[in-house]
C-alpha positions in Angstrom: -254.5 -47.4 -64.0 -252.5 -45.1 -61.5 -249.4 -45.7 -63.0 -250.6 -45.1 -66.4 -252.2 -41.7 -65.2 -248.7 -40.5 -63.9 -246.6 -41.8 -66.5 -249.4 -39.9 -69.2 -248.5 -36.6 -66.2 -245.0 -37.0 -66.6 -244.9 -37.5 -70.6 -247.0 -34.2 -70.5 -244.6 -32.4 -68.5 -241.5 -33.1 -70.2 -243.7 -32.1 -73.5 -244.3 -28.7 -71.9 -240.3 -28.7 -70.8 -239.4 -29.2 -74.7 -241.5 -26.9 -75.5 -240.3 -24.1 -73.0 -236.7 -25.6 -74.9 -237.7 -24.8 -78.2 -238.7 -21.9 -80.4 -241.6 -21.9 -82.8 -239.3 -22.8 -85.9 -237.7 -26.2 -83.9 -234.3 -24.2 -82.3 -233.2 -25.4 -79.1 -233.4 -23.0 -76.7 -229.8 -23.9 -75.0 -228.1 -20.6 -74.2 -227.5 -19.7 -70.5 -228.1 -16.4 -69.0 -224.5 -15.7 -68.4 -223.8 -16.5 -71.9 -226.5 -13.6 -73.1 -225.0 -11.5 -70.6 -221.3 -12.1 -71.6 -221.9 -12.0 -75.2 -224.1 -8.3 -74.8 -221.2 -6.5 -73.0 -218.5 -8.4 -75.3 -220.7 -7.5 -78.4 -220.3 -3.9 -77.4 -216.5 -3.6 -78.1 -215.2 -4.2 -81.9 -211.9 -4.3 -82.8 -211.9 -1.0 -83.6 -211.4 0.2 -80.2 -208.3 -1.9 -79.6 -207.0 -0.8 -83.0 -208.6 2.5 -84.4 -208.6 4.6 -81.0 -205.4 6.2 -82.3 -206.8 7.1 -85.1 -210.5 8.5 -84.3 -209.0 10.6 -80.9 -206.4 12.3 -84.0 -209.2 13.5 -85.9 -210.9 15.2 -82.9 -209.2 14.4 -79.3 -211.5 14.3 -75.8 -214.8 15.8 -77.6 -214.5 11.6 -79.3 -215.8 11.1 -76.0 -219.1 13.4 -77.3 -219.3 11.4 -80.1 -219.1 8.0 -78.1 -221.9 8.8 -76.0 -224.1 10.4 -78.4 -224.0 7.4 -81.2 -224.0 4.9 -77.8 -227.5 6.7 -77.1 -229.3 6.4 -80.4 -227.4 2.6 -80.6 -229.1 1.5 -77.2 -233.1 3.0 -78.3 -232.6 1.1 -81.6 -231.9 -1.8 -79.4 -234.8 -0.4 -77.1 -236.9 -0.6 -80.3 -235.5 -4.3 -81.2 -236.2 -5.3 -77.7 -239.9 -4.2 -77.5 -240.6 -5.7 -80.9 -238.5 -9.1 -79.9 -240.4 -9.2 -76.1 -243.8 -9.3 -77.9 -243.0 -12.3 -80.0 -239.6 -14.2 -78.6 -239.4 -16.5 -81.0 -237.8 -15.1 -83.7 -234.7 -15.6 -83.9 -234.5 -12.3 -86.7 -235.3 -8.4 -86.3 -236.0 -9.0 -89.7 -238.9 -11.0 -89.5 -240.5 -8.0 -88.1 -239.8 -5.8 -90.7 -241.5 -8.7 -93.3 -244.6 -8.3 -91.0 -244.7 -4.5 -90.6 -243.5 -2.8 -94.0 -244.3 -5.9 -96.2 -243.1 -8.8 -98.2 -240.9 -6.3 -101.0 -238.9 -4.9 -98.1 -239.1 -7.9 -95.9 -237.2 -9.8 -99.3 -234.7 -6.4 -99.5 -233.1 -6.8 -95.7 -233.3 -9.9 -95.6 -231.1 -11.0 -98.3 -229.1 -7.4 -98.0 -228.6 -8.2 -94.3 -227.3 -11.6 -95.0 -224.5 -10.7 -97.7 -223.4 -7.9 -95.6 -222.8 -10.2 -92.8 -221.3 -12.3 -95.3 -219.1 -9.1 -96.3 -218.2 -8.8 -93.0 -216.9 -12.3 -91.8 -215.0 -12.2 -95.1 -213.6 -8.8 -94.2 -213.0 -10.6 -90.5 -211.6 -14.2 -91.7 -209.1 -11.8 -93.8 -208.2 -9.8 -90.5 -207.8 -13.2 -88.5 -205.2 -14.1 -90.9 -203.1 -11.3 -90.7 -202.8 -11.1 -86.9 -201.7 -14.8 -86.9 -199.2 -13.6 -89.7 -198.0 -11.9 -86.7 -196.3 -15.2 -85.1 -196.1 -17.1 -88.2 -195.4 -14.9 -91.4 -194.6 -18.0 -93.8 -198.1 -19.3 -93.4 -200.1 -18.7 -96.3 -203.3 -16.8 -95.0 -205.6 -18.6 -97.5 -204.7 -21.9 -95.2 -205.2 -19.9 -92.3 -208.6 -18.7 -93.5 -209.5 -22.2 -94.3 -208.8 -24.1 -91.0 -210.6 -21.0 -88.9 -213.8 -21.5 -90.9 -213.4 -25.2 -90.4 -213.3 -24.9 -86.5 -215.7 -21.9 -85.7 -218.1 -23.8 -88.3 -217.9 -26.7 -86.3 -218.2 -24.6 -83.5 -221.5 -23.5 -84.8 -222.5 -26.8 -85.4 -222.1 -28.7 -83.0 -224.7 -27.2 -80.4 -225.8 -23.7 -79.4 -224.2 -24.1 -76.1 -221.1 -24.8 -77.2 -220.9 -21.2 -79.3 -222.6 -19.5 -76.4 -219.5 -21.0 -74.2 -216.8 -20.0 -76.9 -218.3 -16.7 -76.9 -218.5 -16.0 -73.3 -214.8 -16.8 -73.0 -214.0 -14.6 -76.3 -215.7 -12.2 -75.2 -214.2 -12.3 -71.6 -210.8 -11.7 -73.1 -211.5 -8.3 -74.8 -213.7 -7.0 -71.6 -210.6 -8.1 -68.6 -207.9 -6.2 -71.8 -210.1 -3.1 -71.3 -210.4 -3.4 -67.7 -206.5 -3.9 -67.2 -206.1 -0.8 -69.4 -208.8 1.6 -67.1 -206.7 -0.2 -63.9 -203.0 0.9 -65.7 -204.9 4.4 -66.4 -206.0 4.8 -62.6 -202.6 3.5 -61.0 -200.6 6.0 -63.6 -202.4 8.7 -62.7 -202.2 8.8 -58.9 -198.5 8.0 -59.5 -197.9 11.0 -61.1 -195.9 8.2 -63.3 -193.8 9.9 -66.1 -194.3 8.8 -69.7 -192.3 10.1 -72.6 -194.6 12.8 -73.1 -195.2 14.0 -69.6 -196.9 13.2 -66.4 -199.8 10.9 -66.3 -202.9 13.3 -65.7 -206.4 14.0 -66.5 -205.4 17.8 -67.3 -203.9 15.5 -70.1 -207.8 16.3 -71.2 -208.6 19.3 -70.2 -205.5 21.1 -71.0 -206.2 23.5 -74.0 -210.1 21.7 -74.4 -212.0 23.0 -77.9 -214.5 21.3 -79.3 -213.7 21.0 -82.7 -209.4 21.4 -82.4 -209.1 20.0 -85.8 -212.1 21.6 -87.3 -216.2 20.4 -87.3 -216.0 18.3 -90.3 -213.2 16.4 -88.6 -215.8 16.1 -85.8 -218.6 14.6 -88.0 -216.4 12.3 -89.9 -215.5 10.6 -86.5 -219.2 9.5 -86.1 -218.7 7.2 -89.2 -216.2 5.5 -87.5 -217.4 5.2 -84.1 -221.0 4.1 -85.4 -218.7 1.5 -86.9 -217.3 0.0 -83.6 -221.0 -0.1 -82.5 -222.0 -2.0 -85.6 -223.4 -5.3 -85.0 -225.0 -4.6 -81.1 -228.5 -5.9 -82.8 -226.5 -9.6 -82.0 -227.6 -9.2 -78.8 -231.3 -9.2 -79.8 -230.3 -12.5 -82.3 -229.4 -14.6 -79.6 -231.4 -14.2 -76.4 -234.6 -16.3 -78.8 -232.1 -19.7 -77.9 -232.2 -18.5 -74.3 -234.9 -20.7 -71.7 -236.5 -17.9 -70.6 -236.0 -14.6 -73.5 -238.6 -12.2 -71.6 -236.6 -12.5 -68.5 -233.4 -12.2 -70.0 -233.6 -9.8 -73.1 -234.5 -6.9 -70.9 -231.4 -7.1 -69.0 -229.3 -7.7 -71.4 -230.7 -4.5 -73.3 -231.4 -2.6 -70.1 -227.1 -2.7 -69.2 -225.8 -0.9 -72.4 -225.7 2.2 -71.5 -223.5 0.7 -68.5 -221.3 -1.1 -70.9 -220.5 1.9 -72.8 -219.4 4.2 -70.3 -217.1 2.0 -68.8 -215.6 -0.1 -72.0 -215.5 3.2 -74.1 -215.9 6.2 -72.2 -213.6 4.2 -69.2 -210.6 3.4 -72.3 -210.2 6.5 -73.9 -210.2 8.6 -70.3 -207.6 6.2 -69.3 -205.9 6.3 -72.7 -206.0 10.6 -72.4 -205.0 10.5 -69.1 -201.7 8.9 -69.9 -201.2 10.4 -72.8 -201.1 13.7 -74.3 -204.0 13.0 -77.1 -202.0 14.6 -79.4 -198.9 12.6 -79.4 -200.7 10.0 -79.1 -199.6 6.9 -82.2 -202.1 7.3 -85.1 -200.5 4.2 -86.9 -200.2 2.1 -84.1 -202.6 0.4 -81.0 -202.3 2.9 -78.3 -203.6 0.0 -75.9 -199.6 -0.9 -77.4 -198.4 2.2 -76.0 -199.3 2.3 -72.7 -198.8 -1.5 -71.8 -195.5 -1.3 -73.2 -195.0 2.1 -71.0 -196.6 0.3 -67.9 -193.5 -1.9 -68.7 -195.1 -5.1 -70.4 -192.8 -5.7 -73.3 -194.7 -8.2 -74.7 -197.7 -6.0 -74.9 -197.7 -6.0 -79.1 -197.9 -9.4 -78.6 -200.4 -9.4 -76.2 -203.1 -7.1 -78.4 -202.7 -8.5 -81.4 -204.1 -11.9 -79.0 -206.7 -9.3 -78.2 -207.6 -8.6 -81.4 -207.0 -11.9 -82.9 -209.5 -13.3 -80.4 -212.2 -10.2 -81.0 -212.2 -10.6 -85.2 -212.5 -14.6 -84.0 -215.3 -14.0 -81.8 -216.9 -11.2 -84.6 -216.3 -14.3 -86.9 -218.3 -16.8 -85.2 -221.0 -14.6 -84.1 -221.3 -14.0 -87.7 -221.8 -17.7 -88.9 -224.2 -18.1 -85.8 -225.9 -14.7 -87.5 -225.5 -15.6 -91.2 -227.0 -19.3 -91.1 -230.1 -18.1 -88.5 -231.0 -15.6 -91.9 -230.5 -18.1 -94.1 -232.4 -20.5 -92.7 -235.5 -17.9 -92.2 -234.8 -16.8 -96.2 -235.3 -20.5 -97.1 -238.9 -20.6 -95.0 -240.2 -17.6 -96.7 -239.2 -18.5 -99.9 -240.6 -22.4 -100.3 -241.0 -22.4 -103.9 -237.5 -21.8 -104.4 -235.6 -25.0 -106.2 -232.2 -23.9 -105.2 -233.3 -23.4 -101.2 -235.3 -27.3 -101.7 -232.6 -28.7 -103.5 -229.9 -27.4 -100.5 -232.6 -28.1 -98.2 -231.5 -24.7 -96.0 -234.8 -24.5 -94.0 -234.2 -28.0 -92.1 -233.1 -28.2 -89.0 -230.5 -30.9 -87.5 -230.9 -32.8 -84.4 -229.6 -30.7 -81.9 -232.0 -28.4 -83.6 -229.4 -26.1 -85.4 -229.8 -24.8 -89.0 -226.8 -26.7 -90.2 -227.2 -26.3 -93.5 -227.6 -22.8 -94.0 -224.6 -23.0 -91.4 -222.0 -24.7 -94.1 -223.5 -22.9 -97.3 -222.7 -19.3 -95.0 -219.3 -20.4 -94.3 -218.9 -21.8 -97.9 -219.6 -18.5 -99.3 -216.9 -16.8 -96.6 -214.7 -19.0 -97.8 -214.8 -17.3 -100.9 -212.6 -14.1 -99.6 -209.4 -16.9 -99.2 -209.0 -16.9 -102.4 -210.4 -13.5 -103.4 -208.0 -12.2 -101.4 -204.7 -13.8 -103.3 -205.5 -12.4 -106.6 -204.9 -9.3 -108.3 -207.0 -6.2 -109.0 -209.8 -8.2 -107.6 -209.0 -7.7 -103.6 -209.4 -4.0 -104.6 -213.0 -4.7 -105.8 -213.8 -7.1 -102.6 -212.6 -3.7 -100.2 -215.1 -1.7 -101.6 -218.1 -4.2 -101.7 -217.3 -4.5 -97.9 -216.9 -0.9 -97.3 -220.6 -0.8 -99.7 -222.0 -3.2 -97.0 -221.4 -1.2 -94.3 -224.0 1.3 -95.7 -226.3 -1.4 -96.1 -226.3 -1.6 -92.3 -227.5 1.6 -91.8 -230.7 1.1 -94.4 -231.8 -2.0 -92.5 -231.3 -0.2 -89.3 -233.7 2.1 -90.2 -236.1 -0.1 -91.4 -236.0 -1.5 -88.4 -237.5 1.6 -86.9 -240.1 2.0 -89.7 -240.9 -1.2 -88.5 -241.3 0.1 -85.0 -243.6 2.7 -85.5 -246.1 0.2 -87.4 -245.7 -2.7 -84.8 -246.9 0.3 -82.5 -250.1 1.0 -84.4 -250.6 -2.3 -85.2 -253.1 -5.2 -82.8 -250.6 -7.0 -81.9 -249.1 -3.9 -79.8 -248.3 -5.0 -76.2 -249.0 -2.6 -74.0 -247.5 -4.3 -71.2 -244.5 -5.2 -73.0 -240.8 -4.0 -72.9 -241.3 -0.4 -74.3 -239.6 1.8 -76.0 -239.4 5.3 -73.9 -241.0 8.2 -76.0 -241.2 6.5 -79.5 -242.6 9.2 -80.7 -240.0 11.5 -80.5 -237.1 9.5 -79.7 -237.9 7.0 -83.0 -238.3 9.5 -85.9 -234.7 11.0 -84.2 -233.1 7.5 -84.0 -234.1 7.3 -88.2 -232.5 11.0 -88.3 -229.2 10.3 -86.8 -229.0 7.0 -88.8 -229.1 9.6 -92.1 -226.8 11.8 -90.6 -224.2 8.7 -89.9 -225.0 8.0 -94.0 -223.9 11.3 -95.2 -221.1 11.4 -93.1 -219.4 8.0 -95.3 -219.6 10.7 -98.1 -216.9 13.1 -96.4 -214.0 10.7 -96.1 -211.9 8.9 -99.3 -212.0 6.0 -97.8 -215.7 5.7 -97.2 -217.2 7.7 -100.4 -216.9 4.7 -103.0 -218.3 2.3 -100.2 -221.3 5.0 -100.1 -221.8 5.4 -103.1 -222.0 1.4 -104.0 -224.7 1.2 -100.9 -226.4 4.4 -102.4 -226.9 1.7 -105.9 -227.5 -1.1 -103.7 -230.1 0.4 -101.4 -231.7 1.5 -104.9 -231.6 -0.6 -107.8 -232.4 -3.8 -105.1 -235.4 -2.3 -103.3 -237.3 -1.3 -106.5 -236.9 -5.0 -107.2 -237.6 -6.2 -104.0 -240.6 -4.4 -104.2 -241.6 -4.8 -107.7 -241.5 -8.7 -107.5 -243.9 -9.1 -104.5 -246.0 -6.3 -106.1 -247.1 -8.9 -108.7 
């Protein structure tokens, strides 16, 4: 009898432990705190910093630091809004669910599909970049074959277990972080030793001398906001990963609160180091300034090293994209139980490991289409347009998220002792205005104006259809 009671108590404890290690949907909480913290740090560092810093610096010089700080503040405020809602309901593995809950099924349908499509195009752009970086070493390898191989490898990482995904992302992120810290350390050494470069001596006066807020006009300054914004894009990914940690309410606030420190260290620190070593007016626009600096430090293989770093950064982004698209498609399938396609493909089912494997595989197959699109003449130009358009749609989803947060604050579910966004009545509307401002900035540059028009058409047409569909 006593043995039976003991067994019963043990089984209850085990059941309780299983509940703690699973979300409401049955997904396994397989990510550790160190995985999420490093994903959070590395998630704010995009390939744009390694490759595009020279271009953004050429447009407005040292005042680019102000653009990174301002944009970083508003992205942090958005993360506080997402964090507050996720803290209240940590079983939600996608913030899109809050749009459905607080703004209605129409906007939820619009956001769910728009976000999934945007992520798919982001994945297509990333896999295209991966093949370009691999061809740096192996120019004779066909791009489409490289893309398929990488997709198979990273899809497998996502399908085995959440813990494996976390481990791969951990080391991908570590490479980016070490590279930036190495650049900052190189900058400190060069300034301290008055290092002589082809453009003069490394010194902080390279930043302050002849400083102007708008050295190339206010339009160039404003244009940099959309470039910097896209460097931060997908920062919300850390919110998605926390739902699959063992203790989301403990991990989430820490991961989000440290975002400002990361921005200062990695973005502002890297830019100050670059401009102190080399006068910003003389930094190469079409070449990574990281390559220039490391070559001056005597590292002859700097170009190959930075190529490796951006390859891992692109692979990391693709890995995260497959993780996100799989979970978003799984959620869409859950919310549309009457869909014949969803039923036939069984996209609302989980594997034995608690992973939405079918949704990940379907997402990977759709991303794989880019391998063949890029081969077709003419079609690749249209693909570039669609990819640019998806970036504008991202902004619309961020705005809807902020509106959902405002509704949440007035709802009965509001958790007064939760992880609250500070001064939300002022800062939430300000964040929305900032996102609208960034969207307007898309119309100022030739390279983004067509994509902005495409995004506007998608937002207007698909939002009308989505709300009409769910008003019946």
